[in-house]
C-alpha positions as CSV (number, residue, x, y, z in Angstrom):
1,L,3.9,-9.2,30.9
2,I,2.8,-12.7,30.4
3,A,3.2,-12.4,26.7
4,K,6.6,-11.2,26.7
5,G,8.0,-14.3,27.5
6,W,6.0,-16.1,25.1
7,L,7.4,-14.3,22.3
8,Q,10.8,-14.7,23.8
9,R,10.6,-17.8,23.6
10,A,9.4,-17.6,20.3
11,R,12.2,-15.3,19.2
12,R,15.0,-17.9,20.5
13,L,13.5,-21.3,18.7
14,L,13.5,-19.6,15.0
15,Q,16.9,-17.0,15.9
16,D,18.9,-20.1,13.4
17,L,16.3,-21.1,11.2
18,E,15.7,-18.8,7.9
19,P,12.9,-16.4,7.9
20,G,9.6,-18.2,7.5
21,P,5.7,-16.6,8.2
22,E,6.2,-17.2,12.0
23,H,9.5,-13.9,11.9
24,G,6.5,-12.2,10.1
25,W,3.4,-13.0,12.5
26,I,5.9,-12.6,15.6
27,R,7.0,-8.8,14.2
28,V,2.9,-7.7,14.4
29,W,2.7,-9.2,17.8
30,E,5.7,-7.3,19.5
31,G,4.5,-4.3,16.7
32,L,0.9,-5.0,18.3
33,W,1.8,-5.2,22.2
34,S,4.9,-2.3,21.2
35,L,1.9,0.5,19.9
36,P,2.6,3.0,22.5
37,D,6.3,3.4,20.7
38,T,4.7,4.0,17.4
39,G,8.4,4.1,16.3
40,A,8.6,0.6,16.9
41,S,5.3,-1.0,16.1
42,R,5.7,1.5,12.8
43,R,9.7,-0.9,12.3
44,L,8.1,-4.3,13.1
45,G,5.1,-3.0,11.1
46,N,6.8,-2.8,8.2
47,E,9.1,-5.7,9.1
48,A,6.1,-7.8,8.7
49,A,4.3,-6.4,5.7
50,T,7.7,-6.8,3.8
51,L,8.4,-10.4,5.2
52,G,5.0,-11.0,3.6
53,R,5.3,-9.4,0.6
54,S,9.1,-12.1,-0.2
55,L,7.4,-14.9,0.9
56,G,4.1,-14.7,-1.1
57,I,2.2,-14.3,2.1
58,I,-0.9,-11.7,1.5
59,D,-2.5,-12.2,5.1
60,L,1.0,-11.2,6.5
61,E,1.7,-8.7,4.0
62,M,-1.3,-7.0,5.3
63,A,-1.3,-7.3,8.7
64,G,2.0,-6.0,8.6
65,V,0.9,-2.5,6.1
66,A,-2.2,-2.1,8.8
67,L,-0.1,-2.1,11.6
68,E,2.8,0.4,9.9
69,G,-0.4,2.2,8.6
70,L,-2.1,2.6,12.6
71,A,1.7,3.9,14.2
72,L,2.2,6.3,11.6
73,V,-1.8,7.6,12.2
74,S,-1.2,7.4,16.4
75,E,2.2,9.4,15.6
76,G,-0.3,12.4,13.5
77,N,0.9,11.4,10.3
78,I,-2.2,10.7,9.0
79,G,-1.4,11.3,5.4
80,E,0.5,8.4,4.9
81,G,-1.1,6.2,7.5
82,M,-4.5,6.1,6.2
83,P,-3.8,4.5,3.0
84,R,-2.1,1.9,4.8
85,L,-5.2,1.5,6.3
86,D,-7.3,1.8,4.0
87,E,-5.1,-0.4,1.3
88,A,-4.9,-3.4,3.8
89,T,-8.7,-2.9,4.5
90,T,-9.3,-3.4,1.2
91,A,-7.8,-6.7,0.9
92,A,-9.9,-8.0,3.5
93,I,-12.9,-7.0,2.3
94,A,-12.2,-8.1,-1.2
95,G,-11.1,-11.3,-0.5
96,E,-7.5,-11.7,-0.6
97,L,-7.0,-12.8,2.7
98,T,-7.6,-16.2,4.2
99,D,-7.6,-15.3,8.0
100,L,-10.3,-14.7,9.6
101,A,-8.9,-13.4,12.1
102,V,-6.4,-11.3,10.4
103,M,-9.5,-10.0,8.5
104,G,-10.8,-8.5,12.2
105,I,-7.3,-7.3,12.9
106,V,-6.9,-5.7,9.5
107,C,-10.8,-4.2,10.0
108,C,-10.0,-3.0,13.7
109,F,-7.1,-1.1,13.5
110,L,-8.4,0.4,10.4
111,I,-11.6,1.8,12.6
112,Y,-9.4,2.4,15.3
113,G,-7.4,4.8,13.0
114,C,-10.5,6.3,12.0
115,E,-11.8,7.1,15.6
116,L,-8.2,8.5,16.9
117,V,-8.2,11.2,14.0
118,R,-12.3,11.5,14.0
119,D,-12.7,10.8,10.8
120,Y,-16.0,9.2,11.6
121,D,-17.1,9.4,8.0
122,R,-14.6,7.0,6.2
123,A,-15.1,4.9,9.1
124,A,-19.0,4.6,9.0
125,Q,-18.0,3.6,5.3
126,W,-15.3,1.2,6.1
127,C,-18.2,-0.4,8.8
128,D,-20.7,-0.4,6.0
129,R,-18.5,-2.9,3.6
130,V,-17.5,-4.6,6.7
131,K,-20.8,-5.2,7.8
132,E,-21.7,-7.2,4.7
133,L,-18.4,-9.2,4.5
134,C,-19.7,-10.1,7.8
135,Q,-23.3,-11.0,6.7
136,R,-21.8,-12.4,3.2
137,W,-19.3,-15.4,4.9
138,N,-21.7,-15.2,8.0
139,I,-18.6,-14.1,10.1
140,R,-20.7,-13.2,13.1
141,H,-17.1,-12.0,15.5
142,L,-15.7,-10.2,13.4
143,F,-17.0,-7.0,14.9
144,G,-16.4,-8.5,18.3
145,L,-12.5,-8.0,17.9
146,C,-13.2,-4.4,17.8
147,R,-16.7,-3.5,19.0
148,T,-16.0,-0.6,21.1
149,H,-14.7,1.3,18.3
150,Y,-17.3,0.3,16.0
151,S,-19.6,1.7,18.7
152,S,-18.3,5.1,18.8
153,V,-19.1,4.9,14.7
154,L,-22.2,4.0,15.0
155,M,-22.8,6.3,18.2
156,W,-21.7,9.1,15.9
157,R,-24.1,8.1,13.0
158,G,-27.0,8.3,16.3
159,A,-27.5,4.7,15.8
160,W,-27.8,4.3,19.9
161,A,-29.9,1.8,19.8
162,E,-27.3,-0.7,17.7
163,A,-24.1,0.4,19.2
164,E,-25.7,-0.3,23.2
165,P,-25.8,-4.0,22.1
166,A,-22.7,-3.6,20.0
């Protein structure tokens, strides 16, 4: 609930300014916190992705694409949602994103989307890629952002010993 006050304050501070990255990031966070309302999350994700694309900010664009994808999957629209999640995660794994926190959010959204639809094969494949990325760049905290979702993938794979500390 406190976050809503901060978001409202940020919106008011930005209301008279030309659209910039901050407008997009507010949409990502509002969309994330609105997630039970998938229509609002989908709309806000699309707005963030569109703004990110127009400003040439790939991190913002892919965060919006991933949020929109997760909202679509949450609505049961797997055919439209999973490709968005795959696209955003591909950008993260391919090194197109620059912000480690955004990389984590995008990967977490994908793993959570896979968990929602019980697509553990897809989640396991992506988790292997994310794990390679983490090892290559020595990013220890990336899986910490979505630890419970990753643990469910590990349990599905039968990797109980690995899932417990995750």
